[in-house]
C-alpha positions as CSV (number, residue, x, y, z in Angstrom):
1,M,12.7,4.2,-13.4
2,A,9.7,4.7,-11.3
3,K,7.5,5.1,-14.5
4,N,8.8,1.9,-16.1
5,I,8.0,0.2,-12.5
6,A,4.5,1.4,-12.7
7,R,3.8,0.2,-16.2
8,V,5.1,-3.1,-15.4
9,L,2.7,-3.5,-12.3
10,T,0.0,-2.3,-14.3
11,L,0.5,-5.9,-16.9
12,P,-2.0,-8.7,-16.3
13,D,0.2,-11.2,-15.8
14,V,1.8,-9.4,-13.1
15,K,-0.9,-8.2,-11.7
16,E,-2.6,-11.7,-11.5
17,K,0.9,-12.6,-9.7
18,F,0.4,-10.5,-7.4
19,G,-3.4,-11.2,-6.6
20,A,-2.5,-14.8,-6.2
21,S,-0.3,-13.9,-3.2
22,F,-3.3,-11.3,-1.9
23,L,-1.3,-8.1,-2.6
24,D,-3.1,-5.6,-4.5
25,V,-0.9,-3.5,-7.2
26,M,-0.8,0.3,-6.3
27,P,1.4,2.0,-8.9
28,Q,1.7,5.3,-8.0
29,G,4.5,7.8,-7.3
30,S,6.1,8.8,-4.1
31,A,3.7,11.8,-3.2
32,E,1.0,9.4,-3.4
33,M,2.6,6.6,-1.8
34,A,3.5,9.0,1.4
35,R,-0.2,10.5,1.4
36,F,-1.0,6.7,1.5
37,L,1.1,5.9,4.0
38,D,0.2,8.7,6.0
39,E,-3.6,7.9,5.9
40,E,-2.9,4.3,7.2
41,V,-1.0,5.4,10.0
42,R,-3.7,7.6,10.8
43,Q,-6.3,5.4,11.2
44,W,-4.8,2.2,12.6
45,K,-3.4,4.9,15.2
46,A,-6.8,5.8,16.2
47,V,-7.9,1.9,16.2
48,A,-4.9,1.4,18.1
49,V,-5.9,4.3,20.9
50,Q,-9.2,3.3,21.0
51,T,-8.8,-0.6,21.7
52,G,-6.4,0.4,24.5
53,I,-3.5,-2.0,22.0
54,S,0.3,-1.1,23.0
55,L,3.5,-2.3,21.6
56,D,5.3,-4.2,24.2
């Protein structure tokens, strides 16, 4: 199923519809997605610490 979803996400009309909503299509497997999310959390955690942002 994941391979079919990844294939559909590469179709030009699907990419166009996502793009119209300002969404980036990122067809990838679960391991790649986990690495991406880990890096995003690390990056934005550093920003929050540097700027003093906290959740209330």
